[in-house]
C-alpha positions as CSV (number, residue, x, y, z in Angstrom):
1,M,225.3,391.0,-18.0
2,P,224.5,392.5,-14.6
3,I,225.1,390.4,-11.5
4,E,222.2,389.7,-9.2
5,V,223.4,389.3,-5.6
6,T,221.2,387.3,-3.3
7,M,221.0,386.8,0.5
8,P,223.8,384.3,1.3
9,K,223.7,381.4,3.8
10,L,226.0,382.8,6.6
11,S,225.3,380.2,9.3
12,P,224.4,376.5,9.1
13,T,220.8,377.0,10.5
14,M,220.1,380.3,8.8
15,E,216.8,380.6,6.8
16,T,216.5,384.4,6.7
17,G,218.8,387.3,7.3
18,V,218.2,390.9,8.5
19,I,220.2,393.7,6.8
20,A,221.6,395.4,9.9
21,Q,223.2,398.1,7.8
22,W,224.4,398.8,4.2
23,L,228.0,399.6,3.9
24,V,227.6,400.6,0.3
25,K,225.3,402.9,-1.7
26,V,224.2,403.1,-5.3
27,G,227.1,404.2,-7.5
28,D,229.8,402.7,-5.3
29,Q,232.5,400.8,-7.1
30,V,233.1,397.4,-5.3
31,K,235.7,394.7,-5.7
32,E,235.7,391.0,-4.9
33,G,236.0,390.6,-1.1
34,D,234.6,394.0,-0.2
35,V,232.0,394.0,2.6
36,L,228.6,395.1,1.3
37,A,226.5,394.9,4.4
38,D,226.2,393.6,8.0
39,I,223.7,390.8,8.2
40,E,222.0,389.6,11.3
41,T,221.7,385.8,11.2
42,D,220.2,383.5,13.9
43,K,223.8,383.2,15.3
44,A,225.5,386.6,15.0
45,T,225.9,389.7,12.9
46,M,228.1,388.8,10.0
47,P,229.6,390.6,7.0
48,M,228.2,389.9,3.5
49,K,231.0,390.1,1.1
50,S,231.1,390.7,-2.7
51,F,232.2,387.8,-4.9
52,D,232.5,390.0,-8.0
53,D,233.7,393.4,-9.2
54,G,231.2,396.1,-10.3
55,V,229.2,399.2,-9.6
56,I,226.2,399.1,-7.3
57,A,223.2,399.8,-9.6
58,V,220.3,398.7,-7.4
59,L,219.8,398.1,-3.7
60,D,216.6,396.0,-3.4
61,R,216.1,396.1,0.3
62,A,216.6,398.7,3.1
63,A,218.4,398.3,6.4
64,G,216.2,396.5,8.8
65,D,214.5,394.3,6.2
66,E,214.4,390.6,6.8
67,V,215.3,388.7,3.6
68,A,214.9,385.0,2.8
69,L,217.9,383.0,1.6
70,G,218.3,383.3,-2.2
71,E,216.3,386.5,-2.5
72,R,217.9,389.3,-4.4
73,V,219.3,392.1,-2.3
74,L,221.3,394.1,-4.9
75,V,222.4,394.3,-8.5
76,L,225.9,395.0,-9.7
77,A,226.7,396.6,-13.1
78,K,229.7,394.9,-14.6
79,K,232.6,396.7,-16.3
80,G,231.4,398.5,-19.4
81,E,227.8,398.6,-18.3
82,D,225.9,401.8,-17.5
83,P,224.7,401.5,-13.8
84,K,221.8,403.8,-14.5
85,K,220.6,401.8,-17.5
86,V,221.0,398.6,-15.4
87,A,218.9,400.1,-12.7
88,E,216.2,401.1,-15.2
89,S,216.1,397.6,-16.6
90,F,215.5,396.1,-13.2
91,A,213.0,398.7,-12.1
92,G,209.6,397.1,-11.3
93,K,211.0,393.5,-11.4
94,S,210.6,393.2,-7.6
95,A,209.0,395.2,-4.9
96,G,212.4,395.9,-3.4
97,A,213.8,397.1,-6.7
98,A,211.0,399.6,-7.2
99,K,211.9,401.1,-3.8
100,A,215.7,401.2,-4.4
101,A,216.2,401.9,-8.1
102,V,217.6,405.2,-9.2
103,K,215.0,408.1,-8.9
104,P,214.7,411.0,-11.3
105,A,216.8,414.0,-10.6
106,A,213.8,416.0,-9.5
107,A,213.5,413.7,-6.5
108,A,217.1,413.9,-5.5
109,S,216.5,416.5,-2.8
110,A,214.2,414.0,-1.0
111,N,216.1,410.8,-1.7
112,G,219.8,411.5,-1.9
113,E,222.6,413.1,-4.0
114,N,222.4,410.5,-6.8
115,G,218.6,410.3,-6.8
116,Q,218.7,406.9,-5.0
117,Q,216.1,406.4,-2.3
118,A,218.2,406.6,0.9
119,P,218.2,403.4,3.0
120,A,216.2,403.8,6.2
121,A,219.5,403.8,8.2
122,A,220.4,407.1,6.8
123,V,217.4,409.0,8.2
124,A,217.8,410.1,11.8
125,V,214.8,409.5,14.0
126,A,214.0,409.2,17.7
127,T,215.1,405.9,19.4
128,A,212.4,403.3,19.0
129,V,211.2,401.5,22.1
130,G,209.5,398.0,21.8
131,P,207.1,396.2,24.1
132,G,208.1,396.3,27.8
133,G,210.3,399.4,27.2
134,R,213.1,397.5,25.5
135,V,215.0,399.7,23.1
136,K,215.1,398.4,19.5
137,A,218.7,397.9,18.4
138,T,220.7,395.5,16.3
139,P,222.7,392.8,18.2
140,L,226.0,394.4,17.1
141,A,224.9,397.8,18.5
142,R,223.9,396.1,21.8
143,K,227.3,394.4,22.1
144,I,229.2,397.7,21.5
145,A,227.0,399.6,23.9
146,A,227.3,396.9,26.6
147,A,231.1,396.8,26.2
148,E,231.2,400.6,26.7
149,A,228.6,400.6,29.5
150,V,226.3,402.9,27.6
151,E,222.5,403.0,28.0
152,L,220.9,402.3,24.6
153,A,218.0,404.6,25.5
154,R,220.3,407.6,25.4
155,I,221.4,406.9,21.8
156,P,219.2,408.3,18.9
157,G,218.5,405.6,16.4
158,S,218.8,406.1,12.7
159,G,217.7,402.6,11.6
160,P,214.2,401.7,10.4
161,G,211.6,403.0,12.9
162,G,214.3,404.5,15.1
163,R,216.3,401.3,15.6
164,V,219.8,401.8,17.0
165,V,222.5,400.5,14.7
166,R,226.3,400.3,15.0
167,K,227.1,403.7,13.6
168,D,224.7,405.4,16.1
169,V,226.6,403.9,19.0
170,E,229.9,404.8,17.5
171,A,228.8,408.4,16.9
172,Y,227.5,408.6,20.5
173,L,230.8,407.3,21.9
174,K,232.7,409.8,19.8
175,N,230.8,412.6,21.4
176,K,230.4,410.9,24.8
177,P,231.6,413.8,27.0
178,A,228.9,416.1,25.6
179,A,226.3,413.4,25.6
180,A,227.2,412.5,29.2
181,A,226.9,416.1,30.3
182,A,223.5,416.5,28.5
183,G,222.2,413.4,30.3
184,A,223.6,414.4,33.7
185,S,220.3,415.9,34.7
186,V,218.3,412.9,33.9
187,S,216.6,411.6,37.1
188,R,217.4,408.0,38.3
189,P,214.7,405.4,37.7
190,A,212.7,404.2,40.6
191,A,214.0,401.3,42.6
192,S,211.1,399.1,41.7
193,R,211.0,397.6,38.2
194,A,208.0,397.0,36.0
195,T,207.3,393.6,34.5
196,E,209.2,393.3,31.3
197,R,208.1,391.4,28.2
198,I,211.1,390.7,26.0
199,P,210.3,389.5,22.4
200,H,212.3,386.5,21.2
201,T,215.4,387.4,19.2
202,R,216.3,385.4,16.1
203,M,219.0,383.6,18.1
204,R,216.6,382.7,20.9
205,K,214.0,381.4,18.5
206,T,216.6,379.2,16.8
207,I,217.9,377.8,20.1
208,A,214.3,377.0,21.2
209,Q,213.6,375.2,17.9
210,R,216.9,373.2,17.9
211,M,216.6,372.2,21.5
212,L,213.1,371.0,21.1
213,A,214.0,369.1,17.9
214,A,216.9,367.4,19.7
215,K,214.7,366.2,22.6
216,Q,211.9,365.0,20.2
217,A,214.2,363.3,17.7
218,A,217.0,361.7,19.7
219,P,216.7,359.1,22.5
220,E,219.4,360.3,24.8
221,I,221.5,358.4,27.2
222,H,223.6,360.1,29.9
223,V,226.8,358.6,31.3
224,T,228.7,360.3,34.1
225,V,232.2,359.8,35.5
226,D,234.3,361.6,38.1
227,A,238.0,362.4,37.2
228,R,240.6,363.3,39.8
229,V,242.6,366.1,38.1
230,D,245.2,367.0,40.7
231,R,248.0,366.2,38.3
232,I,246.5,368.5,35.6
233,V,246.1,371.2,38.2
234,A,249.8,370.9,39.1
235,A,250.9,370.7,35.4
236,R,248.8,373.8,34.6
237,E,250.6,375.8,37.4
238,E,254.0,374.8,36.1
239,L,253.2,375.5,32.5
240,N,251.7,378.8,33.3
241,K,254.8,379.9,35.1
242,K,256.8,379.2,31.9
243,L,254.2,380.8,29.6
244,A,253.8,383.9,31.7
245,K,256.3,385.9,29.7
246,E,254.3,385.2,26.6
247,G,251.1,386.4,28.2
248,V,249.6,382.9,27.9
249,K,247.5,381.5,30.7
250,L,246.2,377.9,30.2
251,S,242.9,377.0,31.8
252,L,241.7,373.6,33.0
253,G,239.3,373.7,30.1
254,D,242.2,373.7,27.7
255,F,243.4,370.4,29.1
256,V,239.9,369.0,28.8
257,T,239.7,370.1,25.2
258,K,243.0,368.4,24.5
259,A,242.0,365.2,26.2
260,V,238.6,365.1,24.5
261,A,240.2,365.6,21.0
262,T,242.8,362.9,21.7
263,A,240.2,360.5,23.1
264,L,237.9,361.0,20.0
265,R,240.7,359.8,17.8
266,L,240.6,356.5,19.7
267,H,236.8,356.4,19.8
268,P,235.6,357.5,16.3
269,A,232.0,356.3,17.1
270,L,231.6,359.5,19.2
271,N,233.1,361.8,16.6
272,A,230.1,361.3,14.3
273,S,226.8,362.6,13.0
274,F,223.5,360.7,12.6
275,E,221.7,360.8,9.3
276,P,218.5,359.0,8.3
277,D,220.3,356.4,6.2
278,A,223.8,356.3,7.8
279,I,226.1,357.2,10.6
280,V,228.9,359.5,9.4
281,R,232.2,359.1,11.2
282,H,234.2,362.2,10.6
283,G,237.8,362.2,9.6
284,S,238.6,365.5,11.3
285,V,238.0,366.3,15.0
286,N,236.3,369.6,15.0
287,L,235.2,370.6,18.5
288,G,232.3,372.9,19.1
289,I,232.9,375.1,22.2
290,A,229.7,376.4,23.7
291,V,229.9,380.2,24.4
292,A,227.3,382.0,26.5
293,L,226.2,385.4,25.2
294,D,223.6,387.8,26.5
295,E,221.3,386.8,23.6
296,G,221.7,383.1,24.1
297,L,224.2,380.3,23.3
298,I,226.4,380.0,20.3
299,V,228.8,377.1,19.4
300,P,231.9,378.2,17.4
301,V,234.1,375.5,16.1
302,L,237.8,374.6,16.9
303,H,238.8,372.9,13.7
304,D,241.3,370.0,13.8
305,A,241.5,370.2,17.6
306,D,243.4,366.8,17.8
307,T,246.4,368.4,15.9
308,L,246.7,371.4,18.3
309,G,249.0,371.8,21.3
310,L,247.8,373.4,24.6
311,R,249.2,376.8,23.6
312,E,247.3,376.7,20.3
313,I,244.1,375.5,21.9
314,R,244.3,378.5,24.3
315,A,244.9,381.0,21.5
316,K,242.3,379.7,19.2
317,S,239.7,379.3,22.0
318,D,240.3,382.9,23.0
319,A,240.0,384.0,19.4
320,I,236.6,382.3,18.7
321,A,235.2,383.3,22.1
322,R,236.1,387.0,21.4
323,A,234.6,386.8,17.9
324,A,231.5,385.2,19.2
325,R,231.0,388.0,21.8
326,A,231.7,390.7,19.2
327,G,229.4,389.1,16.6
328,T,232.2,388.7,14.1
329,L,232.4,384.9,13.7
330,S,233.1,383.8,10.1
331,T,231.0,381.1,8.4
332,E,233.9,378.7,8.8
333,Q,234.1,379.3,12.5
334,L,230.4,378.4,12.8
335,T,230.3,375.3,10.7
336,G,231.8,371.8,10.6
337,G,231.5,370.7,14.2
338,T,231.8,367.0,14.9
339,F,231.5,367.0,18.8
340,T,230.6,369.6,21.3
341,I,231.9,370.6,24.7
342,S,229.7,372.6,27.2
343,N,231.6,373.8,30.2
344,L,229.8,375.4,33.2
345,G,232.7,374.8,35.6
346,M,233.5,378.5,35.8
347,Y,230.1,379.1,37.3
348,G,230.7,376.6,40.1
349,T,228.3,374.0,38.6
350,R,229.1,370.5,39.8
351,Q,227.2,368.4,37.3
352,F,224.7,368.9,34.5
353,D,223.2,367.1,31.4
354,A,223.7,368.9,28.1
355,I,221.3,368.6,25.2
356,L,222.6,367.2,21.9
357,N,223.7,369.5,19.2
358,L,222.2,367.6,16.3
359,P,223.2,366.0,14.0
360,E,226.3,365.3,16.2
361,V,225.8,362.1,18.2
362,A,227.4,363.3,21.5
363,I,228.1,366.3,23.7
364,L,230.2,366.5,26.9
365,A,229.0,368.5,29.9
366,V,232.0,369.6,32.1
367,G,231.5,370.6,35.7
368,A,233.7,372.5,38.1
369,A,237.0,371.1,39.4
370,E,236.5,371.2,43.2
371,K,238.0,369.8,46.4
372,R,236.3,366.6,47.5
373,P,237.0,363.7,49.8
374,V,238.7,360.9,47.9
375,V,239.6,357.3,49.0
376,E,243.2,356.4,48.6
377,G,243.8,352.8,49.7
378,D,242.3,352.7,53.1
379,Q,242.6,356.5,53.7
380,L,240.3,359.4,53.1
381,V,242.2,362.3,51.5
382,V,241.3,365.6,49.8
383,G,241.5,365.6,46.0
384,T,240.5,367.8,43.1
385,V,237.7,366.2,41.3
386,M,235.8,367.1,38.1
387,T,232.5,365.6,37.0
388,L,232.0,364.8,33.3
389,T,228.6,363.8,31.8
390,L,228.4,362.5,28.3
391,T,225.0,362.9,26.5
392,A,224.8,360.5,23.5
393,D,222.3,359.7,20.8
394,H,221.3,356.1,21.5
395,R,220.4,355.7,17.8
396,A,224.1,355.8,17.1
397,V,225.9,355.2,20.4
398,D,225.4,352.3,22.8
399,G,225.9,352.6,26.5
400,A,229.1,350.6,26.5
401,T,230.6,352.7,23.7
402,A,229.8,355.8,25.7
403,A,231.3,354.3,28.9
404,L,234.5,353.3,27.1
405,F,235.0,356.8,25.7
406,L,234.6,358.3,29.2
407,Q,237.0,355.7,30.6
408,T,239.7,356.8,28.1
409,L,238.9,360.5,28.8
410,K,239.2,359.9,32.6
411,S,242.5,358.2,32.3
412,M,243.9,361.1,30.2
413,L,242.8,363.7,32.7
414,E,244.1,361.7,35.6
415,E,247.4,360.8,33.9
416,P,248.1,363.7,31.5
417,A,251.1,361.9,30.0
418,A,248.6,359.5,28.4
419,M,247.7,362.2,25.9
420,L,251.1,361.8,24.4
421,L,250.7,358.1,23.6
């Protein structure tokens, strides 16, 4: 019996997905684990993999189509089944199938070698420009172009309506010298810039919805503490000297991550989620690490953070940050968070209040470690101080509970050896 493949749930908040590009065509043999398509979710562009072996008989939707969860996107003919007969049996069963089912041979010249209507991404058209002059492109295409310092407007788009997709950018980069020479005579834009209207991306819409929901649903409390981190600064310098030959460079944020994970083991009330009929205290400490992207904010997850050493925290944090910026995060890396850390210290921000990442009951905002006047006994000295602000859901966390957690966290940051107890 043929296998109907539907749009999978590739992120925890995903409701629909956009087919950025098909990586298979009708007639292709696929095996379990093969990547069928790149799917744009509200979080990133992610691979859709096959869970079965078979031959592609029908592609229901074209590249660029937005598809609801659970809606069929393709049909696989199993071993022993005739893909053409399978396609004929599904013809007319859905609007997408009618477009993508195998065509008669007479139409092959217009649709493709095997008579299949070619996905829109296979037809080269001029680059599409949206409202405000913004070039239409998939998030993955934008990331690659930005990394290579290439203007999207110079790349011909082959996606639906001239949308620039990944293969267009890769083809342009392959022929970059010729393309650069051809574009050398293009005049520079005027110094003044016109007002730009930028339509909301799927990620931005999701961020807006979730932030509004958090503010409306949860009565927040904010608790702030200053931690003197001179000893961590000194320990970091010493450890980095020893790790230099391995190419590892610890950040202050790694020490904060380690301290938070350790403190959460002692304060399970903060490592929790709020549900309508219960508060769920999680057995694992899975830290969401907020990562800023051009398109918005994403929170990949560092699983079992309380079991990791500083070197592992650095390596895994680097890995998920790279994957987030490349749009290649896995479903596992996007799910399962129990507590979130948002760090703006690298931007010089002294203190801020973060918004809850529901259903988690708490999030920690980390400011910059900076030189400040500190009182030691009866003397005023210079110390390195970091401001930490905990935002907690008052439905699940009382003020005293939040304060005790920060007290523990402060002691671990000021006395790093306390993390070993």
